[in-house]
C-alpha positions as CSV (number, residue, x, y, z in Angstrom):
1,M,-18.7,-5.8,-8.7
2,K,-18.7,-7.5,-5.3
3,I,-18.0,-5.4,-2.2
4,K,-16.9,-6.8,1.2
5,I,-18.0,-4.7,4.2
6,I,-16.0,-5.3,7.3
7,T,-17.3,-3.9,10.6
8,A,-14.9,-3.1,13.4
9,G,-17.1,-1.2,15.9
10,G,-16.8,2.4,16.8
11,T,-19.3,5.1,17.3
12,I,-21.3,4.1,14.2
13,D,-22.4,0.9,16.1
14,K,-22.8,2.4,19.5
15,V,-26.0,2.1,21.4
16,Y,-27.2,3.8,24.6
17,F,-27.7,1.9,27.8
18,D,-30.0,3.9,30.1
19,R,-29.1,2.1,33.3
20,M,-25.5,2.9,32.9
21,S,-25.9,6.3,31.2
22,D,-23.2,5.1,28.9
23,Y,-22.7,4.0,25.3
24,K,-21.5,0.6,24.3
25,V,-20.6,-0.8,20.9
26,G,-23.5,-3.0,19.8
27,E,-24.2,-5.1,16.8
28,P,-23.3,-3.6,13.4
29,M,-25.9,-1.3,12.0
30,I,-24.9,-1.3,8.4
31,K,-27.0,-4.3,7.2
32,E,-30.2,-2.7,8.5
33,M,-29.2,0.7,7.1
34,L,-28.6,-0.7,3.6
35,K,-31.9,-2.6,3.7
36,E,-33.8,0.5,4.6
37,A,-32.0,2.4,1.7
38,N,-33.1,-0.3,-0.8
39,F,-29.4,-0.9,-1.6
40,S,-28.8,-3.2,-4.6
41,L,-25.1,-3.8,-5.0
42,D,-23.6,-7.3,-4.4
43,V,-22.1,-7.0,-0.8
44,S,-21.0,-9.5,1.9
45,F,-20.4,-8.7,5.5
46,R,-17.9,-9.7,8.1
47,S,-17.9,-8.4,11.7
48,V,-14.3,-8.4,13.0
49,L,-14.3,-6.3,16.2
50,K,-17.0,-4.7,18.3
51,K,-15.1,-2.1,20.2
52,D,-14.4,1.6,20.5
53,S,-11.5,2.4,18.3
54,L,-9.7,4.1,21.3
55,D,-9.4,0.6,22.7
56,F,-7.8,-0.9,19.6
57,T,-4.5,-2.5,20.0
58,D,-1.7,-3.1,17.4
59,E,-2.9,-6.7,17.4
60,D,-6.4,-5.5,16.4
61,R,-5.0,-3.5,13.5
62,E,-2.9,-6.5,12.4
63,L,-6.0,-8.7,12.5
64,I,-7.9,-6.3,10.3
65,K,-4.9,-6.1,7.9
66,K,-4.7,-9.9,7.8
67,I,-8.4,-10.3,7.1
68,V,-8.3,-7.6,4.4
69,D,-5.2,-9.0,2.8
70,E,-6.5,-12.6,2.7
71,D,-10.0,-11.7,1.5
72,S,-10.5,-12.6,-2.2
73,C,-12.6,-9.4,-2.6
74,S,-10.8,-6.5,-4.2
75,H,-13.2,-3.8,-3.1
76,I,-13.5,-3.4,0.7
77,V,-15.3,-0.9,3.0
78,I,-14.5,-0.9,6.6
79,T,-16.6,0.8,9.3
80,H,-14.4,1.9,12.0
81,G,-14.3,4.3,15.0
82,T,-13.1,7.8,14.0
83,D,-10.6,8.3,16.8
84,T,-8.0,5.8,15.4
85,M,-9.3,5.2,11.9
86,I,-6.2,7.0,10.5
87,D,-3.9,4.6,12.4
88,T,-5.6,1.5,11.0
89,A,-5.7,3.0,7.4
90,R,-1.9,3.6,7.6
91,V,-1.4,0.0,8.7
92,L,-3.4,-1.2,5.7
93,Q,-1.4,0.8,3.1
94,S,1.0,-2.0,2.5
95,I,-1.8,-4.0,0.9
96,K,-1.6,-3.8,-2.9
97,G,-4.2,-4.4,-5.6
98,K,-7.3,-3.5,-3.5
99,V,-9.5,-0.5,-3.1
100,I,-9.9,-0.1,0.7
101,V,-12.2,2.5,2.1
102,L,-12.6,3.3,5.8
103,T,-15.5,5.3,7.2
104,G,-17.3,5.8,10.4
105,S,-19.5,8.4,12.1
106,M,-19.4,11.1,14.7
107,Q,-22.8,10.0,16.0
108,P,-24.3,6.5,16.4
109,A,-26.1,5.2,13.3
110,N,-29.3,4.7,15.3
111,F,-29.5,8.3,16.2
112,K,-32.1,10.4,14.1
113,F,-29.5,13.0,13.2
114,S,-26.5,10.7,12.4
115,D,-23.8,11.3,9.8
116,A,-23.6,7.5,9.4
117,P,-25.9,7.0,6.4
118,Y,-24.2,9.7,4.5
119,N,-20.7,8.5,5.2
120,I,-21.6,4.9,4.4
121,A,-23.3,6.0,1.1
122,C,-20.2,8.0,0.2
123,A,-17.8,5.1,1.1
124,L,-19.9,2.6,-1.0
125,M,-19.9,5.0,-4.0
126,A,-16.1,5.7,-3.6
127,V,-15.0,2.0,-3.3
128,Q,-16.6,1.5,-6.8
129,L,-14.8,4.5,-8.4
130,L,-11.4,4.9,-6.8
131,N,-8.1,3.3,-8.0
132,P,-6.5,0.6,-5.7
133,G,-5.2,2.1,-2.5
134,V,-6.4,3.0,1.0
135,Y,-8.7,5.9,1.6
136,I,-10.7,7.5,4.4
137,I,-14.1,8.8,3.5
138,M,-15.7,11.2,5.9
139,N,-17.8,14.4,5.6
140,G,-18.3,13.8,1.8
141,K,-14.6,13.9,1.2
142,V,-11.9,11.5,0.2
143,F,-8.7,11.6,2.2
144,D,-5.3,10.1,1.9
145,P,-4.4,8.5,5.3
146,A,-1.0,10.1,5.1
147,N,-2.5,13.6,5.0
148,V,-5.5,13.8,7.2
149,K,-6.4,14.4,10.8
150,K,-9.5,14.3,13.0
151,D,-10.4,17.8,14.1
152,R,-12.3,17.5,17.4
153,K,-13.1,21.2,17.4
154,S,-15.0,21.1,14.1
155,N,-16.1,17.5,14.7
156,S,-14.8,16.6,11.2
157,F,-11.8,15.2,9.2
158,I,-9.5,17.7,7.6
159,E,-6.6,17.6,5.3
160,Q,-3.2,17.8,7.1
161,R,-0.4,19.4,5.2
162,P,2.8,17.3,5.0
163,G,5.3,18.5,7.5
164,K,2.8,19.8,10.0
165,N,2.4,18.3,13.5
166,K,-0.3,15.7,13.5
């Protein structure tokens, strides 16, 4: 099974700049992470965006959708910022016949205590096992984009009951 990994920036790829006391989205970290983990699946990579997801526009989401839709691969993992991951996942839901998994992290991948390796491992396992559709994989759980929200208080994703305010 071939898996396409599309990187779109977000905290997972942020790096710290001492001079500015600020974080900026840097180069995708996932290739190095998979190399260090001795990962052995057939994967290819495509970097689409290198920006904080809070800065994503509708055009950015449409670009991601176009790239996913036109890719010949039917199993796709997208690394994405957690703040607007749900919005992008909902845009992707019109794509049929593919397993599309979005994941990210609450801390940059290059931090010693980052959730990035765990979330990526879960996403790569899930993309192989799930039926076609769009999913968010965070905190060891599989979420339907229609029924999930990011809970800043707990720093995690939680299931959102239908009919509740989002």
